[in-house]
C-alpha positions in Angstrom: -26.0 5.0 -12.4 -26.6 3.5 -9.0 -25.2 0.1 -8.1 -27.6 -2.2 -6.4 -27.2 -2.9 -2.7 -26.8 -6.8 -3.4 -24.1 -6.1 -5.6 -22.1 -3.6 -3.4 -22.3 -6.1 -0.6 -20.8 -8.8 -3.0 -18.1 -6.3 -4.1 -17.3 -5.6 -0.7 -17.1 -8.9 0.5 -15.1 -10.1 -2.5 -12.6 -7.2 -1.6 -12.3 -8.4 1.8 -11.5 -11.6 0.9 -8.5 -10.6 -1.6 -7.3 -8.3 1.3 -7.1 -11.2 3.8 -5.7 -13.7 1.0 -3.0 -11.1 -0.2 -2.1 -10.4 3.8 -1.1 -14.2 4.0 1.3 -14.0 1.2 3.3 -10.9 2.8 6.8 -12.3 3.3 8.7 -12.3 6.4 12.4 -11.4 6.9 13.4 -14.8 7.2 11.7 -16.1 4.2 12.2 -12.9 2.0 16.0 -13.4 1.8 16.9 -14.1 -1.8 20.7 -15.1 -0.9 22.1 -17.3 1.6 25.7 -18.0 3.1 28.6 -16.7 0.8 25.9 -16.3 -2.3 25.1 -13.0 -0.4 28.8 -11.8 -0.9 28.8 -8.7 -2.8 24.8 -8.2 -2.9 22.7 -5.3 -1.9 21.2 -5.9 1.7 17.9 -4.0 0.7 17.3 -6.1 -2.7 17.9 -9.7 -1.2 15.5 -8.5 1.7 18.5 -8.9 4.0 17.9 -5.4 5.9 14.4 -6.1 6.9 15.4 -7.5 10.2 18.8 -5.7 10.5 20.3 -4.3 13.6 23.4 -2.6 14.6 26.5 -5.1 15.5 28.7 -2.3 16.3 28.5 1.8 16.0 31.0 4.7 16.0 31.3 8.2 15.5 33.6 9.6 13.0 35.0 12.8 14.5 36.8 16.1 13.1 38.1 18.9 15.2 35.7 17.7 18.1 32.6 17.4 16.0 30.9 14.5 15.0 31.0 14.5 11.0 29.6 11.0 10.2 28.2 7.8 12.0 29.5 4.4 10.9 27.5 1.5 11.8 28.3 -2.3 11.0 24.9 -3.7 10.3 23.9 -7.4 10.8 21.1 -9.4 9.4 20.3 -12.5 11.8 18.2 -14.2 9.1 20.8 -13.7 6.2 23.8 -13.9 8.6 25.2 -11.0 6.8 27.0 -7.8 7.8 27.5 -4.4 5.8 28.6 -1.1 6.6 26.5 2.3 6.8 27.5 5.7 7.1 25.4 8.7 7.9 26.8 12.1 7.0 25.9 14.5 10.1 27.4 17.9 8.9 28.1 19.2 5.7 26.7 18.3 2.0 30.1 19.3 1.3 31.5 16.4 2.8 31.9 13.4 0.7 31.3 10.1 2.7 32.5 6.5 1.9 31.6 3.2 3.3 32.8 -0.3 2.6 33.0 -3.8 4.4 35.4 -6.6 4.3 36.1 -9.9 5.6 39.6 -10.8 5.5 40.7 -10.3 2.1 37.1 -10.2 0.5 36.1 -6.5 0.3 33.0 -4.9 -0.9 33.0 -2.1 -3.6 33.2 1.5 -2.1 29.8 3.5 -2.0 30.4 7.2 -1.9 28.4 10.3 -2.4 27.5 13.9 -0.8 24.1 12.7 0.4 23.1 11.9 4.0 23.4 8.0 4.0 24.9 5.3 2.3 25.3 1.8 2.7 27.8 -0.9 1.5 26.9 -4.2 -0.3 27.0 -7.1 2.2 29.4 -10.1 3.3 28.5 -13.3 4.7 29.7 -12.9 8.5 28.2 -15.9 10.5 31.2 -17.0 13.2 33.5 -14.6 11.2 35.0 -11.1 11.7 33.4 -8.6 9.6 34.5 -5.1 9.5 32.9 -1.7 8.1 35.1 1.3 7.4 33.7 4.7 6.7 35.8 7.9 5.7 34.6 11.5 5.4 36.7 13.9 2.9 36.1 17.4 3.6 36.3 20.2 1.1 39.5 21.4 2.7 41.1 18.1 1.8 41.0 16.4 5.3 40.3 12.6 5.0 38.9 11.0 8.5 38.9 7.3 8.2 37.0 5.0 10.8 36.6 1.1 11.2 34.3 -1.1 13.3 34.5 -4.8 13.7 32.5 -7.7 15.0 
């Protein structure tokens, strides 16, 4: 079946119009966030949109026997004004890594696993000290813990 050229042009024009209209609806990080202030406490930075504009507030290596076994980052979202921890396992899939964040007495649940990268829930951090804690547990039973704050 052959589609008449006039109908093909009409369909192409309509498709282009839909693409332009949908591009106007794409959310930017500032208006994509689904939480603000302390309502962000304990929420997932990715599912709330806060991770879209995230940057590192502080970073440190977690060392064991002279080797970097993990990297701990305290992440910051300017649009949500939140922080969370992220840990990257650098050496062995047998090492279990854990990460959590705290602000004073408020602490997130520990996220852990044997994979490559994990992040904690977020905490509101505007004009406050928020810290991320990372821990690596080796198969030999060693537990190496490090903290970064901003």
